[in-house]
N, C-alpha and C positions, 0 to 999 in steps of 0.2 A: 504494500500500500504506500502511495506517495501523497503527501500533503503539500500543496503549493498554492501560490496566489492565483486567482482566477485571471485567465487571459481574456480580457474584454473585447479583443479583436478577432476572436475565433467563435463564430456562431454555433458550431457544433458543441464546443465546450460550454458556452453560456447557456445553450438550450438544455444540455444534460444537467448542468448545475442548478438551473432554476427549477426544472422538473423535480429534482431531488429535494430542493428547498420547499417547494409547494407541498410535496407528498409528506414530508416530515412535519410541516407546520399545520397540516390538516388532520393528522392522525390524533386520535384520542381527544377530539375537541367537539364542542357544540357550536354549530353554525360558525365555523372558523372564518376569520377575516385574514386574508393573505395579501400582502402587497403585490400589485400587478407586475408582470414581467418587465414591461417597458419603463415603469416608474422606478423599479429597482435598478435596472441597468443604466438608465439615464442618470440617476443619482450617483452611481459608482463611476461612470465615465466622466462626469463633470466634477469629480472630487477635488481637483486642483483649484477650482473656483469656489469651493465651499469654505467660507471664512470661519465657520463655527465648529465644524467637525471634520476629522480625517477618517473616512470610512474605507475599510479594506475588506475584500472578500477572499475566502479561501475554499478550496475543495479537497476532499479526500478521494483518491482515485485508485481503482484496481483496473489497470488497463484503460479502456475508454469508458468504464462505468463509474459514475459519480456515486459514492457510497456515503458521503457526508458533506455538509456545507457549514460554513462558519462566517460570521460577520464580526469585525472588530471596529468599534467606534471610539475614537480618541478626541475628546474636546480640545479645541485649539485656543480658545480665548478665556474660558471660565472652567472651573473645576478640573484643572489640568492634572490633578493627581489620579483622576478616575480613568478607567478603561471599561467600556461596556462590551460584553461578548454575547453572541447568540449562536448556538450550535444546533443544527438540525440533522437528525439521523433518520432516514426512512425506515419504517418498521422492518423491512426485509434485511436491513444491514445492522440491526441492533444486536447487542450482546456478543460482539466480536472485537471489542476494544477500540472501535472507531471513534466513539465519542470521547473516550479518555485521551486518545492520542491527539485529537483536535484540541481538547482543553489544554493539554501540556504545551502544544504549539502556540496557542494564543497567549497563554500565561508567559511564555518565554518572550514573545514579541512585546507584550505589555511591559515586562521588566526592562527590556532593552530600551524602551521609550521613556523609562523613568517613572512609570505609573506605580502607585502604591496601594490602590484599592480597585478590585475587580467588581463590576456590577453585572447583573443578569436579570432577566424577566422570565417567569414561567406562567403560562396560561393553563389553568386547570379547570376541567369540566365541573360544573356544579357550584354550590355555595356552601361554605362551612370550613372549619379549621382542618377537617380531615382531607380536604381536597389536595393539599400539597403532597402528602405522602401517598395518596392514591394515584397521583399523576406520574407517569414514567419520567417526564422532564423534571418534576419536583424531586423525585428520589435521586436522580442523577446529580442535580445541583447540590443536594445535601451531601451526597457521597464525595463531591469535589470540594467540600469545605465551606460552602455558602450557607449563610443564615438569613432568614426572612427579616426584612426591615420595615416593609410597608405593604399594605394590601388594599387592592381596589376591586370592586365588582364591575364586570362588564355587563351592561344592560342593553337590550335590543328593543327597538320600536318598529313595528310595521308601518310603512307609509304607502300612500297618503293617509293621514288621519281623517276620519270622517268629517264632513263639513259641519254636521250637527255638533259634534264634540268640540271642534275648533271654535265655533261661534259661542257656545256656552262658556268656554274658558276665556275667550276674548272679552265677553261681556262682564264676567266676574272680575277679571284683571283690570279692565278699564276703569272700574269704579275706584280701585285702590291706587291707580297710577295715572290719573287723568292729567296731571300737570307735567308729565314727562314727554319728551319728543323722541320718536323712533325713526331712525334712518337705517335703511338696509341697502346692500349692494352685492354684486357678484364680481369675482376677480379681485384685483389689488385694491387697497383702500383709496378713496378719493384724496387728492393732495391736501385739501383743507382740513381733513380730520386725522391725517397721518400722525402728527405729533401727539395728539390726545390718545389715539389708538395705541401708540407705542408705550406711552406712560401707563396706560391700564395694563399692558402686558407686564411691565415691571412690578406693579402692585400685585397682580395676580400671582406672579412667580414667588413673591415673598409671603403670600397669604395662603396658598394652597397647602393642605395637609400632606406631609411627606414622611410621617412616622420617624423612624430612626435612621433615615438615609443620610449619608455623608455629603450629599449634594448641597451646595450653597446657592441661594437665589441669584438670578442673572438680571443684570440691568439692560434693558432694551432701549434703543434709540430708533428714530424713524428709519434710518438707512438699514439697520439690522432687520427690522420687521419687514420692510419692503422687499429686501433681497431674499429673505426666507420665503415670503409668499410667492415671489417671482420664480424661485426654484421649484416650488410645488407645482406651479402652473406648467413649467418646463417638463415636469415629470408626468403631466397628464391629468392632474387633479383639477377639479372645479372648486372654487372657493365661494362660500355663501356666508355673509356676515351681517349682523345687526348691531348697531351702536345705540345706546340709550343715553340721552342728555337731559339735564334739568332745565328749568326755565331760563337760566342764564347761559345756556349752551355749554355748561360744564359737563364733561363726560362722567357718567356714573356706573356704566356697565356695558358689557358686550358679550356676544357669543359668535362662534365660528364653526362651520362644518366644512369638511373636505370630501368632495364627491369623487370616488375612485373612477379612473378612466377606463377606456376600452369598453368591453361588453359588461363590465361589472355593474351591479345594481346596488352596491353597498356604499354607505355614507358613514364617514367617521366624524362623530361629534368631538370637536376639539374643545378649547377653553370656553367656559361660561363663568363670568365674574361680575360681581356687583360690589361697589364700595361698602365697607362695613357700616358707614353712617347712613346708607340708603337701604339697608336690608329690611325685610319685613313688609315691603310694599308691593310684593308680587313682581318685581322687576326681572328676576330670573325667568319666571314663567312668561312674562311679556316678551322678552328677547327671544326665547326659544319658539314661541308661537309665531313671531314675525319671521324667523328663519325657516320654519316649516312652510309658511306661505311662499316664501321666495324659492325654496327647494321645489315645491310642487309646480311653480310657474316656470322655472328655468331648467329643471331636471326631472321631467315627469316620469322618466324611466326608473327612477330610484324606488327601491322596495324596502330597504331596511336601513335604519340609523343605529349605529353602535356608539355607546358612550361608556367611559370609564370614570367611576366615582369612588373616592376613598370611603371605606366602610364607616368611618367616623363622621362623615359629612352628612349629618341628618337633614339639614336644610335642602341640599341638592337632591338627596334621595326623595324628599317629599315632592319637589318639583318634577322629578322624573316619573314618579308614580302617578302624579296628577295627569301627566301627558300620556301615560300608558306604557312606559318602558317596563320591561321585565328582566330580572337577572338570569344570566345563562352561564357565566363563568366567573372564576376568581383569578385575578391577576396578582402574582406575587413579585415584588421587587426585592432582590437578594444582593448581599455583598459578602466579600471575604477580603481579608488583608492580604497584601502581596509583598513578600519580603524583597527588598531590592537586591540586585546582583552584588555580591561581595567581591 
């Protein structure tokens, strides 16, 4: 078996690698969401232009057969002691030492890059503390020395939501938030709201529950947010965003969805954030309702919205339940210390 960096200029190799990645990521899951082929490869091919992360792909090969995949993500500007790894082994290739060999390879690369903490994510079917050890990926991560630091539930909503339900929720929410202004768009943010939009990203990053993770909050500026969203569009995603402002046009909250490209009908709910001083007025529900309207108008082919919410975030769980989201999986974020090269 040979482990090597993925040759992004060889279609035969990238096809075999992506097929193995998709097979591994879909196994043992409930309604799995897997990044589209072109989105993944576009991101990797444009790595030199990514100011925030250095993303590297590796494959484990037996001849021309890809028996394992791996991704290594190295933050370039913030949290530079971290290295995030993702290992995918198709069921047919498990229990043959492939995963452990790939882990050792990634650990060595991370050490050479001066990283001191490895991070990983595990998506486990179902809800509850038992799901980590019930998951093959969870058992593998624990065997490699990782410890769970933060837990989120993945919830799913079938769309479009019925017109009757949307109207009832909109009428109820409008009574609590009549003095606020709602602006929505698709694609990159309008120039006149970009600074405010970036500032809300910074506040969101400092506010979101992260459990015991070593990650430090990131400061976002207009250029950083704009470039990140442009990269998503380059990868084939559609962006749907709603911004909530007060009577003085001060931004108080936002929500964004990423519509997966190609023939996919899946939508990824990204951030939803409301200033602490403005909470309790139904603004989170208001923002998500606006975004669901935009989604239906601009992306009528969409059929499912997926969102990830920290288990301890009771307020957002209440919003999601109101809209009809249902839990399907538990996502674990894990860490392990990485001894430097002596």
